[in-house]
N, C-alpha and C positions, 0 to 999 in steps of 0.2 A: 583957439579962442573957446571952443566948446569945452575943452578939458579944463580951462581956467574957470569957466562958469560952473562946471561940475564940482570943482574943488571949493569954490565959494559957497555953493549950496550945501555941500557936506559940512563945511566949517560952521555955517549958520545953524544947521540942525544940531551939530555937536555942542555948540554954545548954548542953544536952547535947552538941550538935555542936561547939560551941566548946571545951568541956572535952576532948572526944575529939581535936580537932585539936591542942590544946596538948600533950596527953599523947603524941601519935604524930607528932612532927615529924621523925623519922629519915628519911633518904633511903633508898629501896629501889629495886631494879631489878626490873622485871617483864619477863620474857623470854617471847616467844611462839614461840621456836625450841626444840623439844624435843631436838634433836640437837646444838646448839651450846653452847659453854661460856658462862659469864656475861661473859667478856671479849670474845668475838667472835660474839655472837648476831646472827642476821640481822635480827631485829626486837625491840628492847628499849626500854623506857621507864624513865627514871629520874625519880622524883617522890617527894614526901613521902608517907609511908604513909597519912595521913588522906585525902589526895586520891585515892589509888588505891582505898581502901575506899569512899569516898563515890561516886566515879564508877561503880564496879562495882555498888554497891547501886542507884544510879539506873538503870543498864542493866538490872538484874534487874526493877525495877518496870516499865520500859517493855516488856520481854519478856513479863512476866506480863499486862500490860494487852493486848498484842497477841494473846496466846494466848486470853485471855478473849473478846476481840472476835471472833476466828475461831470459837471454839466456840459463840458465841451467834448465829451467822449464820442458822441454821435458824429460830430464834425471830423474828428480824427479818423474814425472808422470810414466815413465817406471819402476822405482824402486818400486813405490807403487803397480803397477799392478803385477810385479813379486813377491813381498812379499805376496800379497793376493793369488796368484796362489800357491805359496809354502805352505802357511797356509792350503789351501784346500787340497793339496796332503798329507800334514802331518796328517790332520784330517782323511782323507780317509785311510791312512796307519794304524792309530791307531784303526779305526773302524774295518778294516779287521783283524788286529792282535787280537783284543778282541773277534771277532766272531770265530776265529779258535779254534777247540777243542784241549785241551791239550793231548798230547800222553800219553798212560799209562806208568808208570815207569817200567823200565826193572828190572827183578829179579837179585839180586846180587848172584854171585856164589863164 
């Protein structure tokens, strides 16, 4: 059931992206030169509007994921430290358990 819902959601998103692409097929020029005119810009890209929007949205998702990854660094570091400490305690417990003499068996009556 969950797999079916996932496929339905993906199909709806794909349909929305297709409709957006069909509605925004005009060619636009994206210029990264703030001082140049649109005719002689140092760095300009001419592409369909839907491609520009989708590429910049994807770049925004990647930038957000990278920022989240950076901000969670202290949590990952604390997790590694806690895991190492737990491993040390576990090894010490195993050592103590192995060093303990086994009690003699009680006679059965």
